[in-house]
C-alpha positions in Angstrom: 114.6 88.1 114.2 116.9 85.0 114.2 114.5 82.4 113.0 115.4 81.6 109.4 111.9 80.5 108.6 110.5 83.8 109.6 113.2 85.7 107.8 112.4 83.7 104.7 108.7 84.4 105.1 109.6 88.1 105.1 111.5 87.6 101.9 108.5 86.0 100.3 106.3 88.9 101.3 108.7 91.5 99.9 108.7 89.5 96.7 105.0 89.3 96.5 104.5 93.0 97.1 107.2 93.7 94.4 105.1 91.7 91.9 102.0 93.7 93.0 103.8 96.9 92.2 105.5 95.8 89.0 102.8 93.6 87.5 99.6 94.7 89.1 96.7 92.4 90.2 97.3 89.7 87.6 95.4 86.4 87.7 98.7 84.6 88.8 99.2 87.0 91.7 95.6 86.6 92.7 96.2 82.9 93.5 99.1 83.9 95.7 97.4 86.6 97.7 94.4 84.4 98.6 95.9 83.7 102.0 96.6 87.3 102.8 93.3 88.8 104.1 94.2 92.5 103.6 95.2 92.0 100.0 92.4 89.5 99.2 89.8 91.9 100.6 91.2 94.8 98.4 91.4 92.7 95.2 89.8 94.8 92.4 86.8 93.8 90.5 86.8 93.3 86.7 88.6 91.0 84.3 92.3 90.8 83.7 92.2 93.6 81.1 90.3 95.9 83.3 92.7 95.3 86.2 95.7 95.8 84.0 94.3 99.1 82.8 93.6 100.3 86.3 97.2 99.3 87.3 98.6 101.4 84.4 96.3 104.3 85.4 97.5 104.3 89.0 101.2 103.5 88.8 101.8 104.6 85.2 99.8 107.8 84.7 99.0 109.1 88.2 101.8 108.1 90.6 105.3 107.6 89.5 106.9 105.0 91.9 110.5 105.9 91.4 113.0 107.2 94.0 114.4 109.8 91.6 110.9 111.3 91.1 110.5 111.8 94.9 114.1 112.6 96.0 115.4 114.2 92.9 114.1 117.1 90.8 110.9 115.4 90.0 112.2 113.7 86.9 113.3 110.1 86.3 117.0 109.1 86.4 120.0 111.3 87.4 122.2 110.9 90.4 119.5 109.6 92.7 118.8 106.6 90.3 122.5 106.0 89.9 122.9 105.8 93.7 120.1 103.2 93.9 122.0 101.0 91.3 125.1 101.3 93.5 123.1 100.2 96.5 121.9 97.1 94.5 125.5 96.2 93.7 126.4 96.6 97.3 123.6 94.2 98.2 124.7 91.7 95.6 121.4 91.7 93.9 122.0 89.4 90.9 119.9 91.4 88.4 116.7 93.3 87.9 114.1 93.9 85.1 115.2 96.3 82.4 111.8 97.4 81.2 111.5 99.9 84.1 114.0 102.2 85.6 116.1 100.6 88.3 114.8 102.9 91.1 111.3 101.6 90.7 109.6 100.6 94.0 109.1 97.1 92.8 112.8 96.6 92.2 113.6 98.1 95.6 111.3 95.6 97.2 113.0 92.8 95.2 116.3 93.9 96.6 114.9 93.6 100.2 113.5 90.2 99.3 116.9 89.1 98.1 118.7 90.5 101.2 116.2 88.7 103.4 116.7 85.4 101.5 120.5 85.7 101.9 120.0 86.4 105.6 117.8 83.4 106.0 120.3 81.2 104.4 123.1 82.5 106.6 121.0 82.0 109.7 120.2 78.4 108.7 123.9 77.7 108.0 124.9 79.3 111.3 127.2 81.9 109.7 127.0 84.9 112.1 129.5 87.1 110.2 127.4 86.7 107.0 124.3 87.6 108.9 125.9 90.7 110.3 127.1 91.8 106.8 123.7 91.4 105.2 122.0 93.2 108.0 124.4 96.2 107.6 123.5 96.3 103.9 119.8 96.0 104.6 119.9 98.8 107.2 121.8 101.1 104.8 119.3 100.5 102.0 116.3 101.2 104.2 117.9 104.2 105.8 119.4 105.8 102.8 116.9 104.9 100.1 113.5 103.2 100.6 112.3 104.7 103.8 113.2 108.2 102.7 110.4 108.2 100.1 108.0 105.4 100.7 105.7 107.5 103.0 104.9 110.2 100.4 104.4 107.5 97.9 101.8 105.8 100.1 100.0 109.1 100.6 100.0 109.8 96.8 98.7 106.3 96.0 95.9 106.7 98.6 94.8 109.8 96.7 94.1 107.7 93.6 91.3 105.9 95.5 92.5 102.5 94.4 92.1 100.3 97.4 94.2 97.5 95.9 97.3 99.7 95.2 96.9 101.6 98.5 96.9 98.3 100.4 100.0 97.1 98.6 102.1 100.1 99.3 100.8 100.5 102.8 101.8 96.9 103.5 105.2 97.6 102.0 105.6 100.6 104.3 104.6 98.6 107.4 106.9 95.7 106.4 109.9 98.0 105.7 109.4 100.0 108.9 109.0 96.9 111.0 112.0 95.4 109.4 114.1 98.5 110.1 113.0 98.6 113.8 114.1 95.0 114.2 117.6 95.8 112.9 118.1 98.2 115.8 120.2 101.4 115.9 119.1 104.9 115.1 118.6 106.0 111.5 121.0 108.7 110.4 119.6 112.3 110.3 118.8 113.5 106.9 116.8 116.2 105.1 115.5 117.1 101.7 117.5 119.7 99.8 116.6 123.3 100.4 113.7 124.1 98.0 114.5 127.8 97.7 111.7 130.4 97.5 110.4 131.0 94.0 108.8 134.2 95.2 112.1 135.8 96.1 112.6 136.7 92.4 110.1 139.4 91.5 110.2 138.1 87.9 108.9 134.7 88.9 105.9 133.7 86.9 103.2 131.1 87.3 105.0 128.6 85.2 107.9 128.6 87.6 105.5 128.2 90.5 103.8 125.3 88.8 107.2 123.6 88.3 108.2 124.2 91.9 104.9 122.6 93.1 105.4 119.5 90.9 108.7 118.3 92.4 107.9 116.3 95.5 111.3 117.1 97.1 110.5 120.8 96.9 106.8 120.8 97.6 106.7 118.0 100.1 104.2 115.8 98.3 103.4 114.4 94.8 100.8 116.5 93.0 99.3 114.0 90.6 97.2 114.6 87.5 94.2 113.6 89.5 94.9 116.2 92.1 95.1 118.9 89.4 91.8 117.7 88.0 90.2 118.0 91.4 91.6 121.5 91.9 90.2 122.5 88.5 86.7 121.2 89.3 86.7 122.8 92.8 87.7 126.2 91.5 85.5 126.0 88.4 88.4 126.7 86.0 89.4 124.5 83.0 92.8 123.0 83.3 93.6 122.3 79.7 95.4 119.2 78.3 98.9 117.9 78.3 101.5 116.9 80.9 101.2 117.9 84.5 103.3 121.0 84.1 101.2 122.2 81.2 97.9 121.5 82.9 98.9 123.1 86.2 100.3 126.2 84.5 97.1 126.5 82.5 95.0 126.1 85.6 96.9 128.8 87.4 96.7 131.3 84.5 93.0 130.4 84.0 92.2 131.0 87.6 93.9 134.4 87.5 92.1 135.3 84.3 88.7 134.4 85.7 89.2 136.0 89.1 89.2 132.5 90.7 92.8 132.5 91.9 91.9 132.9 95.6 89.5 130.0 95.3 92.1 127.8 93.6 94.8 128.6 96.2 92.4 127.9 99.1 91.6 124.5 97.5 95.3 123.8 97.2 95.9 124.9 100.8 93.2 122.6 102.0 94.9 119.6 100.3 98.2 120.5 102.1 96.4 120.2 105.4 95.0 116.8 104.4 98.4 115.5 103.3 100.1 116.8 106.5 97.5 115.0 108.7 98.2 111.8 106.8 101.9 112.3 107.3 101.4 112.7 111.0 99.4 109.5 111.1 102.1 107.6 109.2 104.8 109.0 111.5 103.3 107.2 114.4 104.2 104.0 112.6 107.9 105.0 112.3 107.9 106.4 108.8 110.5 109.0 108.1 108.1 111.9 107.5 109.8 114.8 109.3 111.6 116.1 106.2 108.4 115.8 104.1 106.4 117.7 106.6 109.0 120.5 106.7 108.8 120.8 102.9 105.0 120.8 103.1 105.3 123.7 105.5 107.2 125.6 102.8 104.4 124.9 100.4 101.9 126.1 103.0 103.8 129.4 103.3 104.1 129.8 99.5 100.4 129.4 99.1 99.6 131.8 101.9 101.7 134.4 100.2 100.0 133.7 96.8 96.6 134.2 98.4 97.4 137.7 99.7 96.1 140.5 97.5 98.9 142.1 95.5 
């Protein structure tokens, strides 16, 4: 794409999607999405307070839109987040909000908006060397960062049943994958770290299994609080209260105590198949889902072993 107007339009769309992720469906954003049919059609009902509460529920309590959560050990920060900051510096991004961690999806989209704006300026000024440099930086950011975790984020957000948020992140995925295809060249091969097998240790307890399942890079998907609630309802076992690790651990122990463990594992196993089918569908659009499907297969094997009578 060598038309500076089109490249700048791409920059504006990245920036708008970044606002949707960071700020949610505010009144100000509503005026700006009116000309985008997909976003306008998905605009949530309710007043500004209700929309703000829904935004916090989806991207504050259910899905955690941070690269470190998906590509690290399931926790915020660490070396994954530090690598994202270095990527921003390589891009020349002049700054970013400090009220969220730097590896937040919204800031990643702002970085791509910035890179596209710089590219548009270089095209307009007929500076081919500058165009080449910014495209190299953009390709690296997409290949080494955003496109490694955006697909599982999309699947997780879809599971919250918020049409607005699902549309925003789906558009981000389509924009980023289309952008990457336009840059040409093959993406470097990559894989998620070996998750290990928690059942290799005969002393492994249900708490360790719960922790294993809650790290997306190990399990292949993000198990949200809503997913745990659904598992509890389907298996007829109370899940307790607290953070995800506490509730999932409580659910596993409760299912074992009430002779509902097989029902619970089968419910979990069914969700794995649903997620895998969604990954397969996203893969046809060019998303980097191969590593995630391989990790999901590890979870499938783990659950199959848990379902066997001891």
